[in-house]
MIDOMAR-915875 format. One record per residue (C-alpha): residue number from 1; residue in one letter; chain; y, x, z. Coordinates in nm, 4 decimals, always signed. Each point is the difference from the previous one (the first is absolute). Example, Ala and Ser with C-alpha at 12.3 -4.5 7.8 and 13.67 -1.06 7.14 Angstrom:
2
[1,"A","A",[-0.4500,+1.2300,+0.7800]],
[2,"S","A",[+0.3440,+0.1370,-0.0660]],
//
This chain:
301
[1,"M","A",[+0.0000,+0.0000,+0.0000]],
[2,"S","A",[+0.3436,+0.1221,-0.0749]],
[3,"G","A",[+0.1205,-0.0716,+0.3519]],
[4,"E","A",[-0.2422,+0.2509,+0.1663]],
[5,"R","A",[+0.1370,+0.3287,+0.1189]],
[6,"P","A",[-0.1626,+0.3178,-0.1305]],
[7,"I","A",[-0.2251,+0.1963,+0.2413]],
[8,"I","A",[+0.1483,+0.3439,+0.0751]],
[9,"I","A",[-0.2326,+0.2775,+0.1339]],
[10,"K","A",[+0.1856,+0.2779,+0.1858]],
[11,"R","A",[-0.1781,+0.3337,+0.0332]],
[12,"I","A",[+0.1045,+0.2168,+0.2959]],
[13,"K","A",[-0.0786,+0.3707,-0.0409]],
[14,"K","A",[-0.0627,+0.1716,+0.3333]],
[15,"G","A",[+0.1100,+0.3587,+0.0596]],
[16,"G","A",[-0.2620,+0.2726,+0.0466]],
[17,"G","A",[-0.1064,+0.1242,+0.3470]],
[18,"G","A",[+0.3219,+0.1077,+0.1694]],
[19,"G","A",[+0.1018,+0.0240,+0.3607]],
[20,"H","A",[-0.2647,+0.0039,+0.2655]],
[21,"H","A",[-0.2553,-0.1505,-0.2384]],
[22,"G","A",[-0.0176,+0.3245,-0.2020]],
[23,"G","A",[-0.2747,+0.2667,+0.0435]],
[24,"A","A",[+0.2109,+0.3167,+0.0109]],
[25,"W","A",[-0.0081,+0.0105,+0.3819]],
[26,"K","A",[-0.3770,+0.0257,-0.0085]],
[27,"V","A",[+0.0154,+0.3259,-0.1939]],
[28,"A","A",[+0.2563,+0.1433,+0.2407]],
[29,"Y","A",[-0.2080,-0.1060,+0.3000]],
[30,"A","A",[-0.3144,+0.1545,-0.1496]],
[31,"D","A",[+0.1840,+0.3290,-0.0529]],
[32,"F","A",[+0.1192,-0.0091,+0.3619]],
[33,"V","A",[-0.3519,-0.0632,+0.1354]],
[34,"T","A",[-0.1410,+0.2801,-0.2171]],
[35,"A","A",[+0.2650,+0.2427,+0.1253]],
[36,"M","A",[-0.0672,-0.0926,+0.3634]],
[37,"M","A",[-0.3742,+0.0417,-0.0491]],
[38,"A","A",[+0.0540,+0.3448,-0.1513]],
[39,"F","A",[+0.2305,+0.0910,+0.2903]],
[40,"F","A",[-0.2500,-0.1020,+0.2690]],
[41,"L","A",[-0.2804,+0.1748,-0.1902]],
[42,"L","A",[+0.2086,+0.3192,-0.0015]],
[43,"M","A",[+0.0660,-0.0323,+0.3748]],
[44,"W","A",[-0.3721,-0.0484,+0.0639]],
[45,"L","A",[-0.0920,+0.3070,-0.2065]],
[46,"I","A",[+0.2576,+0.2145,+0.1822]],
[47,"N","A",[-0.1374,-0.1143,+0.3339]],
[48,"T","A",[-0.3648,+0.0686,-0.0865]],
[49,"T","A",[+0.0337,+0.3402,-0.1683]],
[50,"S","A",[-0.0356,+0.3157,+0.2087]],
[51,"P","A",[+0.2748,+0.2666,+0.0188]],
[52,"E","A",[-0.2127,+0.2293,-0.2181]],
[53,"Q","A",[-0.0295,-0.2685,-0.2683]],
[54,"K","A",[+0.3745,-0.0643,+0.0123]],
[55,"R","A",[+0.0692,+0.3712,-0.0450]],
[56,"G","A",[-0.2406,+0.0069,-0.2943]],
[57,"I","A",[+0.1774,-0.2939,-0.1645]],
[58,"A","A",[+0.3378,+0.1653,+0.0629]],
[59,"D","A",[-0.1231,+0.3279,-0.1497]],
[60,"Y","A",[-0.1300,-0.1868,-0.3053]],
[61,"F","A",[+0.3435,-0.1459,-0.0731]],
[62,"A","A",[+0.1887,+0.3181,+0.0936]],
[63,"P","A",[+0.2211,+0.1486,-0.2765]],
[64,"A","A",[-0.1980,+0.3240,+0.0144]],
[65,"S","A",[-0.3053,-0.1810,-0.1377]],
[66,"V","A",[+0.1845,-0.1155,-0.3122]],
[67,"S","A",[-0.0427,+0.2135,-0.3094]],
[68,"E","A",[+0.3229,+0.1490,-0.1404]],
[69,"T","A",[-0.1296,+0.0472,-0.3555]],
[70,"T","A",[+0.1389,-0.2121,-0.2817]],
[71,"S","A",[-0.3208,+0.0069,-0.2007]],
[72,"G","A",[-0.2600,-0.2720,-0.0020]],
[73,"A","A",[-0.2712,+0.2089,+0.1642]],
[74,"G","A",[+0.1756,+0.3283,+0.0722]],
[75,"G","A",[-0.2034,+0.2032,-0.2478]],
[76,"I","A",[+0.0793,+0.1793,-0.3248]],
[77,"L","A",[-0.1624,-0.2602,-0.2248]],
[78,"S","A",[+0.1305,-0.3024,+0.1920]],
[79,"G","A",[+0.2997,-0.2109,-0.0967]],
[80,"T","A",[+0.3454,+0.1425,+0.0755]],
[81,"A","A",[+0.3422,-0.1533,+0.0449]],
[82,"L","A",[+0.3206,+0.0857,-0.1816]],
[83,"G","A",[+0.1937,+0.2636,+0.1930]],
[84,"K","A",[+0.3662,+0.0793,+0.0500]],
[85,"D","A",[+0.0016,+0.3029,-0.2306]],
[86,"G","A",[-0.0134,-0.2037,-0.3224]],
[87,"A","A",[-0.1779,-0.2854,-0.1677]],
[88,"K","A",[-0.3772,+0.0517,-0.0231]],
[89,"Q","A",[+0.0305,+0.3621,+0.1185]],
[90,"N","A",[-0.0955,-0.0059,+0.3673]],
[91,"G","A",[-0.3525,-0.1149,-0.0689]],
[92,"S","A",[-0.1258,+0.3207,-0.1592]],
[93,"Q","A",[+0.2399,+0.2681,+0.1230]],
[94,"S","A",[-0.0080,-0.0931,+0.3695]],
[95,"T","A",[-0.3756,-0.0262,+0.0075]],
[96,"I","A",[-0.0430,+0.3463,-0.1537]],
[97,"A","A",[+0.2592,+0.1514,+0.2347]],
[98,"N","A",[-0.1690,-0.1416,+0.3092]],
[99,"T","A",[-0.3485,+0.1155,-0.0976]],
[100,"S","A",[+0.0910,+0.3475,-0.1239]],
[101,"P","A",[-0.1046,+0.2730,+0.2517]],
[102,"D","A",[+0.2646,+0.2453,-0.1274]],
[103,"I","A",[+0.3058,-0.2146,+0.0709]],
[104,"K","A",[+0.1366,+0.0163,+0.3573]],
[105,"S","A",[+0.2077,-0.2725,+0.1522]],
[106,"A","A",[+0.3567,+0.0702,+0.1082]],
[107,"D","A",[-0.0945,-0.1227,+0.3510]],
[108,"D","A",[-0.2065,+0.3212,+0.0465]],
[109,"G","A",[-0.2932,-0.1540,+0.1824]],
[110,"K","A",[+0.1930,-0.2683,+0.1864]],
[111,"S","A",[-0.0280,-0.3740,-0.0181]],
[112,"K","A",[+0.2858,-0.2422,-0.0619]],
[113,"D","A",[+0.0800,-0.0281,+0.3712]],
[114,"G","A",[+0.0358,+0.3782,+0.0386]],
[115,"T","A",[-0.3336,+0.0613,+0.1729]],
[116,"K","A",[-0.2588,+0.2443,-0.1233]],
[117,"S","A",[-0.2545,-0.1227,-0.2470]],
[118,"P","A",[-0.3640,-0.0444,+0.1061]],
[119,"S","A",[-0.0859,+0.3215,-0.1890]],
[120,"D","A",[+0.1690,+0.1993,+0.2774]],
[121,"P","A",[-0.2659,+0.1215,+0.2511]],
[122,"Q","A",[+0.2017,-0.1030,+0.3055]],
[123,"A","A",[+0.0703,-0.3441,-0.1452]],
[124,"A","A",[-0.3692,-0.0406,-0.0797]],
[125,"L","A",[-0.0896,+0.0986,+0.3565]],
[126,"D","A",[+0.2508,-0.2460,+0.1460]],
[127,"Q","A",[-0.1338,-0.2749,-0.2239]],
[128,"A","A",[-0.3557,+0.0837,+0.1085]],
[129,"K","A",[+0.1044,-0.0302,+0.3645]],
[130,"Q","A",[+0.1607,-0.3374,-0.0626]],
[131,"D","A",[-0.3058,-0.1293,-0.1844]],
[132,"Q","A",[-0.2285,+0.1285,+0.2756]],
[133,"A","A",[+0.2129,-0.1683,+0.2662]],
[134,"K","A",[-0.0104,-0.3332,-0.1859]],
[135,"R","A",[-0.3767,+0.0158,-0.0415]],
[136,"E","A",[-0.0525,+0.0879,+0.3659]],
[137,"A","A",[+0.2324,-0.2749,+0.1197]],
[138,"A","A",[-0.1906,-0.2561,-0.2096]],
[139,"A","A",[-0.3373,+0.1309,+0.1209]],
[140,"F","A",[+0.1132,+0.0000,+0.3635]],
[141,"A","A",[+0.1345,-0.3551,-0.0287]],
[142,"S","A",[-0.3300,-0.1152,-0.1504]],
[143,"A","A",[-0.1993,+0.1730,+0.2759]],
[144,"A","A",[+0.2166,-0.1542,+0.2720]],
[145,"Q","A",[-0.0433,-0.3458,-0.1521]],
[146,"S","A",[-0.3772,+0.0506,-0.0226]],
[147,"L","A",[-0.0191,+0.0954,+0.3680]],
[148,"R","A",[+0.2083,-0.2991,+0.1079]],
[149,"Q","A",[-0.2190,-0.2278,-0.2099]],
[150,"A","A",[-0.3143,+0.1492,+0.1549]],
[151,"L","A",[+0.1353,-0.0678,+0.3483]],
[152,"Q","A",[+0.0616,-0.3635,-0.0936]],
[153,"D","A",[-0.3340,-0.0565,-0.1743]],
[154,"M","A",[-0.2201,+0.1364,+0.2809]],
[155,"P","A",[+0.0004,-0.2204,+0.3136]],
[156,"E","A",[-0.0881,+0.2919,+0.2252]],
[157,"L","A",[+0.3059,+0.1894,-0.1249]],
[158,"A","A",[+0.2486,-0.2856,-0.0215]],
[159,"E","A",[+0.0790,+0.0079,+0.3721]],
[160,"L","A",[+0.0521,+0.3774,-0.0196]],
[161,"S","A",[+0.2627,-0.0161,-0.2740]],
[162,"K","A",[+0.2742,+0.0419,+0.2619]],
[163,"N","A",[-0.1468,+0.3403,+0.0857]],
[164,"I","A",[+0.0673,+0.1269,-0.3539]],
[165,"I","A",[+0.3373,+0.1224,-0.1272]],
[166,"I","A",[+0.0237,+0.1083,-0.3659]],
[167,"D","A",[+0.3081,+0.1647,-0.1484]],
[168,"Q","A",[+0.1050,+0.2702,-0.2463]],
[169,"T","A",[+0.1674,+0.3154,+0.1280]],
[170,"P","A",[+0.1222,+0.3166,-0.1773]],
[171,"E","A",[-0.3379,+0.1488,+0.0929]],
[172,"G","A",[-0.2031,-0.2797,-0.1584]],
[173,"L","A",[-0.1673,-0.3332,+0.0785]],
[174,"R","A",[-0.0333,-0.0286,+0.3789]],
[175,"I","A",[-0.2551,-0.2271,+0.1663]],
[176,"Q","A",[+0.0355,-0.0218,+0.3774]],
[177,"L","A",[-0.2489,-0.1403,+0.2519]],
[178,"V","A",[+0.2243,-0.1078,+0.2860]],
[179,"D","A",[-0.0995,-0.1053,+0.3504]],
[180,"Q","A",[+0.1065,-0.3506,+0.0971]],
[181,"E","A",[-0.0074,-0.1732,+0.3354]],
[182,"G","A",[-0.3685,-0.0684,+0.0612]],
[183,"R","A",[-0.1016,+0.1597,-0.3326]],
[184,"S","A",[-0.0201,+0.3778,+0.0393]],
[185,"M","A",[-0.1687,+0.2346,-0.2444]],
[186,"F","A",[-0.1265,+0.2453,+0.2631]],
[187,"N","A",[-0.0960,-0.0402,+0.3590]],
[188,"T","A",[+0.2658,+0.1275,+0.2378]],
[189,"G","A",[-0.0110,+0.3788,+0.0340]],
[190,"T","A",[-0.2910,+0.0462,-0.2429]],
[191,"A","A",[-0.0287,+0.1160,-0.3610]],
[192,"V","A",[-0.2900,-0.2292,-0.0924]],
[193,"P","A",[+0.1028,-0.2838,-0.2351]],
[194,"N","A",[-0.1215,-0.3427,+0.1079]],
[195,"D","A",[-0.1738,-0.2519,-0.2266]],
[196,"R","A",[+0.3346,-0.1511,-0.0976]],
[197,"A","A",[+0.1320,+0.3352,-0.1242]],
[198,"K","A",[-0.3229,+0.0809,-0.1829]],
[199,"L","A",[+0.0119,-0.3346,-0.1811]],
[200,"L","A",[+0.3559,+0.0605,-0.1187]],
[201,"L","A",[-0.0693,+0.3606,-0.1002]],
[202,"R","A",[-0.2957,-0.1065,-0.2148]],
[203,"A","A",[+0.2172,-0.2607,-0.1727]],
[204,"I","A",[+0.2683,+0.2631,-0.0608]],
[205,"S","A",[-0.2568,+0.2418,-0.1452]],
[206,"K","A",[-0.0774,-0.2465,-0.2811]],
[207,"I","A",[+0.3675,+0.0034,-0.1028]],
[208,"I","A",[+0.0243,+0.3782,+0.0358]],
[209,"N","A",[-0.2964,+0.0486,-0.2322]],
[210,"Q","A",[+0.1863,-0.1873,-0.2759]],
[211,"L","A",[+0.2603,+0.2799,-0.0233]],
[212,"P","A",[-0.0399,+0.3766,-0.0558]],
[213,"N","A",[+0.2768,+0.1093,+0.2382]],
[214,"R","A",[-0.0573,+0.2422,+0.2841]],
[215,"I","A",[+0.0185,-0.1300,+0.3564]],
[216,"S","A",[+0.1794,+0.1020,+0.3175]],
[217,"I","A",[-0.0966,-0.1542,+0.3342]],
[218,"Y","A",[+0.2322,+0.0043,+0.3010]],
[219,"G","A",[-0.0632,-0.1086,+0.3571]],
[220,"H","A",[+0.2799,-0.1362,+0.2191]],
[221,"T","A",[+0.0123,-0.0904,+0.3677]],
[222,"S","A",[+0.2486,-0.1943,+0.2106]],
[223,"A","A",[+0.2075,+0.1573,+0.2743]],
[224,"S","A",[-0.1387,-0.0183,+0.3515]],
[225,"A","A",[+0.2571,-0.1486,+0.2368]],
[226,"G","A",[-0.1830,+0.1325,+0.3054]],
[227,"Q","A",[+0.0306,+0.3634,-0.1121]],
[228,"G","A",[+0.3609,+0.0184,-0.1080]],
[229,"G","A",[-0.0714,-0.1395,-0.3425]],
[230,"K","A",[-0.2026,+0.2964,-0.1317]],
[231,"S","A",[-0.3342,+0.1545,+0.0800]],
[232,"E","A",[-0.1658,+0.3232,-0.1109]],
[233,"G","A",[-0.3142,-0.1980,-0.0688]],
[234,"D","A",[+0.1701,-0.2039,-0.2729]],
[235,"W","A",[-0.0287,+0.2828,-0.2549]],
[236,"P","A",[-0.3787,+0.0541,+0.0151]],
[237,"L","A",[-0.0573,-0.3751,+0.0429]],
[238,"S","A",[+0.1990,-0.0951,-0.3111]],
[239,"A","A",[-0.1683,+0.2778,-0.2020]],
[240,"S","A",[-0.3469,-0.1089,+0.1164]],
[241,"R","A",[+0.0698,-0.3625,-0.0956]],
[242,"A","A",[+0.1147,+0.1069,-0.3462]],
[243,"D","A",[-0.3167,+0.2060,-0.0453]],
[244,"A","A",[-0.2187,-0.2865,+0.1225]],
[245,"S","A",[+0.1651,-0.2242,-0.2604]],
[246,"R","A",[-0.0737,+0.2621,-0.2657]],
[247,"K","A",[-0.3699,-0.0106,+0.0897]],
[248,"V","A",[-0.0097,-0.3796,-0.0343]],
[249,"L","A",[+0.1697,+0.0158,-0.3401]],
[250,"Q","A",[-0.2401,+0.2655,-0.1260]],
[251,"S","A",[-0.2999,-0.1960,+0.1247]],
[252,"A","A",[+0.1362,-0.2955,-0.1993]],
[253,"G","A",[-0.0005,+0.2010,-0.3243]],
[254,"V","A",[+0.3306,+0.1904,-0.0116]],
[255,"D","A",[-0.0564,+0.3424,-0.1583]],
[256,"T","A",[+0.0450,+0.2957,+0.2362]],
[257,"D","A",[+0.1970,+0.1937,-0.2620]],
[258,"R","A",[+0.2717,-0.2660,+0.0039]],
[259,"I","A",[+0.0883,+0.0623,+0.3653]],
[260,"Y","A",[+0.3118,+0.2145,-0.0103]],
[261,"Q","A",[+0.1177,-0.0030,+0.3607]],
[262,"V","A",[-0.1098,-0.1343,+0.3379]],
[263,"S","A",[+0.2447,+0.0456,+0.2863]],
[264,"G","A",[+0.1288,-0.1501,+0.3213]],
[265,"K","A",[+0.3671,-0.0707,+0.0556]],
[266,"A","A",[-0.0213,-0.1268,+0.3583]],
[267,"T","A",[+0.3250,-0.1845,+0.0850]],
[268,"S","A",[+0.2241,+0.1968,-0.2377]],
[269,"E","A",[+0.0420,-0.2816,-0.2556]],
[270,"P","A",[-0.0035,-0.3371,+0.1795]],
[271,"L","A",[-0.0211,-0.3111,-0.2125]],
[272,"Y","A",[+0.2417,-0.1661,+0.2417]],
[273,"P","A",[+0.2524,+0.2679,+0.1040]],
[274,"D","A",[+0.1817,-0.2409,+0.2303]],
[275,"D","A",[-0.3148,-0.0458,+0.2096]],
[276,"P","A",[-0.2279,+0.3087,-0.0224]],
[277,"A","A",[-0.2376,-0.1472,+0.2581]],
[278,"L","A",[-0.0745,-0.3082,-0.2115]],
[279,"L","A",[-0.3649,-0.0450,-0.0972]],
[280,"G","A",[+0.0950,-0.0216,-0.3682]],
[281,"N","A",[+0.0794,+0.3729,+0.0041]],
[282,"R","A",[-0.3732,+0.0699,+0.0360]],
[283,"R","A",[-0.1237,+0.0110,-0.3546]],
[284,"I","A",[-0.1878,+0.1801,-0.2755]],
[285,"A","A",[+0.1941,+0.0660,-0.3211]],
[286,"I","A",[-0.1956,+0.0554,-0.3222]],
[287,"V","A",[+0.2204,+0.1232,-0.2863]],
[288,"L","A",[-0.0998,+0.0083,-0.3665]],
[289,"L","A",[+0.2086,+0.2968,-0.1127]],
[290,"R","A",[+0.2202,+0.0012,-0.3046]],
[291,"E","A",[-0.1231,+0.2500,-0.2557]],
[292,"A","A",[+0.2338,+0.2384,-0.1834]],
[293,"P","A",[-0.0076,-0.0386,-0.3811]],
[294,"V","A",[-0.1852,+0.2574,-0.2025]],
[295,"L","A",[+0.2360,+0.2701,-0.1314]],
[296,"P","A",[+0.0320,+0.0559,-0.3759]],
[297,"P","A",[-0.1813,+0.3116,-0.1315]],
[298,"D","A",[+0.3234,+0.1986,-0.0289]],
[299,"R","A",[+0.0984,-0.0897,+0.3580]],
[300,"V","A",[-0.3161,+0.1084,+0.1792]],
[301,"P","A",[+0.0939,+0.2703,+0.2531]],
//
């Protein structure tokens, strides 16, 4: 019919995902969670690694471990980079100059920082000492950890862990058997180790046999308050206790040739200087000695 109105359809076009209905925040949040997870993972790794492992990681990323060569592999036939002395010239000329035995550097045997090159005998000896010290420190740390672990794993030794003190001194790795209240290593006034001391000495011998170092054994006594703090009998008593400890170690498998020194120090080096009469000053110290590095052939006296 002509009087009917036409039907009009209105299409409304909605805008695309803006405001808080968009998904961009999800990407940002995922990046934040990933970064936090990496951060906490890093904190956990730092907390669980030992000091030796941290030093190894630090040495790995040290600038000294980075090669200074501009070639792909550092060799004559490897790829080279363009140098400063002209286009496509540094590759061949610099390689030949560095490998030629007849050309001497203007540094005359010195490195970039002014120190002597490793070819110098004294520098080589110093480097050998440093390498030896690093190896010994790592070996001593491993031995100390093994002994502590053994004390924890064996029930009969766990309660005696307080009687053991392990540390590194300029002389070497020192393991001390220290008297505690109610837990002495020797009967009063005697040089015969009791069962407690023998048990600890046998456990220590297993760690000693893992290393080739020579051994020094020292006996210490505490000051006697009733005799003015010192007694003439402390010297032979401390020496006898050190020798008795030596016998227990040897019976447990320690080679006789590794015993370097056995001596008594009486009260001359108290563990607790503020209280020389304290029971903790009575102790046996077993030291794995640091070994001097082998001299180069041209440095042998």
